Each structure stands twice: as C-alpha cells, then as structure tokens.
N, C-alpha and C positions, 0 to 999 in steps of 0.2 A: 437440416440435421434432424434425424428421427428422435423423438423424445426418449424412446427406449435406449438408444445409444448413449445419449447424454446422461440418462439416469444411472446406467452402469458405470460410466466413466466417472461421474461425480461421486458415486458411492465408493468406488475403488480408491479415489483420491482421498476421500474422507476417512476410510478405514485404514489406510496405510500406517499412520502413526500408532494406532492401537495394536496393529499387528507387530510392529517393531517393538512396542512396549512389552507385549506378551512374550516375545522371544527373549528380550533383554532380561526379563524377570526370571528366566530359566537358565541363564548363563552365569557362571561364577565370576565374581569380580576379577579373579586371577587370570581369566581368559581375555579380558578387554584389550590387552596389548599384544596378544599373540598374533604373529603375522602368518596366516595360513597359506597365503599366496604372495610371492614376492612382487607381483604386478598389481596388487590391490591394497587398499587401506586395511589397517587393523579394524576391529570392531569399534573401538573408541573413535578412531579417525573417521570411519564411515558414517557413524551416527552424527558426528560434528559436521561432516560434509553435507548430509541431507538437510540439516538445520541451516547451514550457511547458504545453501542453494535455494532455499524456499523464497527469500526475498528477490533473488536474481530471477527466478522463474516467474514470480508474479509480476515483476517489473516488465519482463518480456511480454507477458500476456496483456498487461495494461497498455503498454506502448503499441502493441499490435492493434488493439481496439481503438485507442485514442489517436494514433498517428499511423494509419495504414500506409504501407510503403516505406516506413522508416527502416533503418538498419540497427540491429542490436549487436553488441560485441560478444565474441566468444571469450572465454577465460581459461587460463591454465590451471586445471584442478590441482595438480601436484604443487604448484607454487602457492596457491591459496592455502593449501594445507600447512605449508611451512610458514607463510606469512602470518596466518591466524593461529598458529600453534595448535592445530587440532589434537595433537598427541597429549596436550596437557588439560584438555577440557573434560568435565565430568559427564559421562554418557547419560546418566539419569537426568541431569539438568538439561542436557541437550535434547533428549527425547521429549521432555516436557515442553521445551521451547519449540521443537519441531511440530508437536501437536497443536500448540497455540497458533503458530504461523500458518500451518496448513488449514486450520479452521478458518482463518481470515481469508486465505486463498479460495477455499471452496465457497465461502459466503460471497465473495466477489464473482466467481464463475456462475453462481446461481442467478446473478442479476443480468447476465448477458442475453441479448436477443439472438434470434436465429441468424440474423445478418452478421452480428459481431463475431460469431464462431467462424465465419468464412473469410474474415478480413485477413489480408496477407501482409507480411513484413519480411525483411531479409535478415537472416542470421549470418554474421560475418564468416562463419566456417561451414555452415550447412546449406546456405542459400535460402530460397523462398520457402516459406511455410505459413500455414494458416494458424490462427489462434487455436482451433481445434487440434491441429497436429502438434502444437506445443503442449497442450494439455495431455494428449496421449503420450507424448515423449516423457512427461513428468511421471506418469503412471508406470511406464516401462522402466524408467530409471529407478523408481521405488522398488519394483519387482527384482531388478538386477541386484540391488543391495539386500532385499529381504532374502533372496536365495543365498547370498553370501552369508547373511547372519545365521541361517540354518546350519551352516557348517560348524558353528560353535555349540550346537545342541548336543 
C-alpha cells in the first residue's frame, strides 16, 4: 500500500465528521425530519445511521486484521433504524458521538502494518474483501451521506 494512498484515505476518514458537523450547523432544526427522498433516511436518521455503523465498521476492520478469513455479517439498515429508533435521536449529539467514534477508528487504522491492510475476510453479502477495501467502503459511505446532507442546505 503506497503511503500517499493511505494518507489521503485516513485524512478523508478523519475529516468526515467535521464535514458533517459543518453542514449540520447550516441546516435549520425544522429540516431534520424532512424526507427528501422516499428511498433514503431523513437527515436526523442518516446522522444516527453513520454513528450507529461506526462500531460495526471498526469491528469488521479489527476482525479482518485479527482473524483473516473470518466471515462478518451483513445487517438490514432499515430494520436497525427502526429497532434503534433513529428518528428519535438528537442529531447534534449523534454527530458528536460519530466524531468521537471515528477518531477511535482512525487511531486504530494508523496502527496497521502494510500487511494488515491486505488481509482478507468475507462479508456475508459482498464476499471477499481486504481491510483496505473496507476502509475505502467506509469513506465512500460517508460521501454518499454527505452528498445527501447537502440537499438540506
């Protein structure tokens, strides 16, 4: 893994919560529960979703590093939103918690060796993937929601 690639990846992962916070600071509270797309979460739910998924994602990364070849489960995002009542959670508190959890995730990723990044595990829905591919997926997932959040500006 080229150091430059990892540098940009880690910086992107590190900056995502601040980017979300900057957008949230510009959105009126009255918009948090507006459903702009029937197939997507509201702003409130999407922020809770990012926060909820941070421990899931870091667990996948850790297991990939510590148990190469293991299988990690997929989850039903919509059902988790219902079960954990994303719609009732405070987006500002969720953003704070997202930043805290992401900081822990990035700190962990910075400890990985070049070999760790290439370790492979199986995702029950997506198949084989490396630790590096999972980290890239997390950043892509962040951007998917950041783009969604800009619709509220």
